[in-house]
C-alpha positions in Angstrom: -2.9 -95.1 30.8 0.4 -96.8 31.8 2.2 -93.7 33.0 -0.5 -93.3 35.8 0.6 -96.6 37.3 4.3 -95.5 37.5 3.3 -92.0 38.7 1.3 -93.6 41.5 4.1 -95.9 42.5 6.6 -93.0 42.5 4.1 -90.9 44.5 4.3 -93.6 47.2 8.1 -93.3 47.1 7.8 -89.5 47.6 5.4 -90.0 50.5 7.8 -92.5 52.1 10.7 -90.0 51.7 8.5 -87.2 53.2 7.9 -89.5 56.3 11.7 -90.0 56.6 12.1 -86.2 56.8 9.2 -85.9 59.3 10.7 -88.6 61.4 14.0 -86.8 61.6 12.3 -83.5 62.4 10.5 -85.1 65.3 13.5 -87.0 66.7 15.7 -83.9 66.5 13.0 -81.3 67.3 13.7 -79.2 64.2 10.7 -77.3 62.8 12.3 -75.6 59.8 15.3 -76.2 57.4 17.7 -78.9 58.7 19.0 -77.3 62.0 22.5 -78.5 61.1 21.4 -82.1 62.0 23.1 -84.5 59.6 20.4 -87.2 59.6 17.8 -84.6 58.7 20.1 -83.2 56.0 20.4 -86.7 54.5 16.7 -87.3 54.6 16.0 -84.0 53.0 18.6 -84.7 50.3 17.0 -88.0 49.5 13.6 -86.3 49.2 14.8 -83.4 47.1 16.8 -85.6 44.7 13.6 -87.6 44.0 11.6 -84.5 43.4 14.2 -83.3 40.9 14.2 -86.4 38.7 10.7 -87.9 39.0 8.6 -85.1 37.4 10.6 -84.7 34.2 10.8 -88.5 33.8 7.1 -88.8 34.2 6.6 -86.0 31.6 8.8 -87.9 29.2 6.9 -91.1 29.9 3.5 -89.6 29.3 4.7 -87.9 26.1 6.0 -91.3 24.9 2.6 -92.8 25.7 0.9 -90.0 23.9 3.1 -90.5 20.9 1.9 -94.0 20.6 5.0 -96.0 21.6 4.9 -99.7 22.1 3.4 -100.2 25.5 6.2 -102.5 26.7 8.6 -99.6 26.3 6.6 -97.7 28.8 6.6 -100.7 31.2 10.3 -101.3 30.8 11.3 -97.6 31.3 8.8 -97.2 34.2 10.1 -100.3 36.0 13.8 -99.5 35.5 13.1 -95.9 36.7 11.2 -97.0 39.8 13.9 -99.6 40.7 16.6 -96.9 40.2 14.8 -94.4 42.3 14.2 -96.8 45.2 17.8 -98.0 45.1 19.0 -94.4 45.1 16.7 -93.2 47.9 17.6 -96.1 50.2 21.3 -95.7 49.4 21.2 -92.0 50.4 19.5 -92.8 53.7 22.0 -95.6 54.4 25.1 -93.6 53.2 25.7 -96.3 50.6 27.8 -94.7 47.8 27.7 -97.7 45.5 23.9 -97.9 45.8 23.6 -94.2 44.9 25.8 -94.7 41.8 23.7 -97.7 40.7 20.4 -95.7 41.3 21.6 -92.7 39.3 22.9 -94.9 36.5 19.4 -96.5 36.2 17.8 -93.1 36.4 20.0 -91.6 33.7 19.7 -94.7 31.6 15.9 -94.4 31.8 15.9 -90.6 31.0 18.2 -90.9 28.1 16.2 -93.9 26.8 13.0 -91.9 27.1 14.5 -89.0 25.2 15.6 -91.3 22.3 12.3 -93.1 22.2 10.3 -89.9 22.2 12.4 -88.6 19.3 11.8 -91.9 17.5 8.1 -92.0 18.0 7.5 -88.3 17.6 5.0 -87.8 14.8 7.2 -85.6 12.6 4.4 -85.2 10.0 2.4 -83.2 12.5 5.3 -80.8 13.3 4.9 -78.7 10.2 
């Protein structure tokens, strides 16, 4: 199952982002929310952005895999998505606007591609 590979890689990214939040909480002695501390707000923003886009994209990937798509489509979309998410997460943490734009473009490119591919590979004969 190819999607499991990309889900595992993205889980590592989510864990890394969680550690960035924990690090900021410890440094700034903030137990809950963000305490109005900008570095903690930024770390939380990076983590929450990832948690917004990763689940639906993995669902689209697993559906594409289930629909019998060419396996290289899964690897291509998975790799582009991971690259986009890593670029975006690092850019948020570094306050790099251009990196954020590139990361989101790769994210949206992947999501739109997965939607189109799922519609193409959808077994229409089984819908009725």
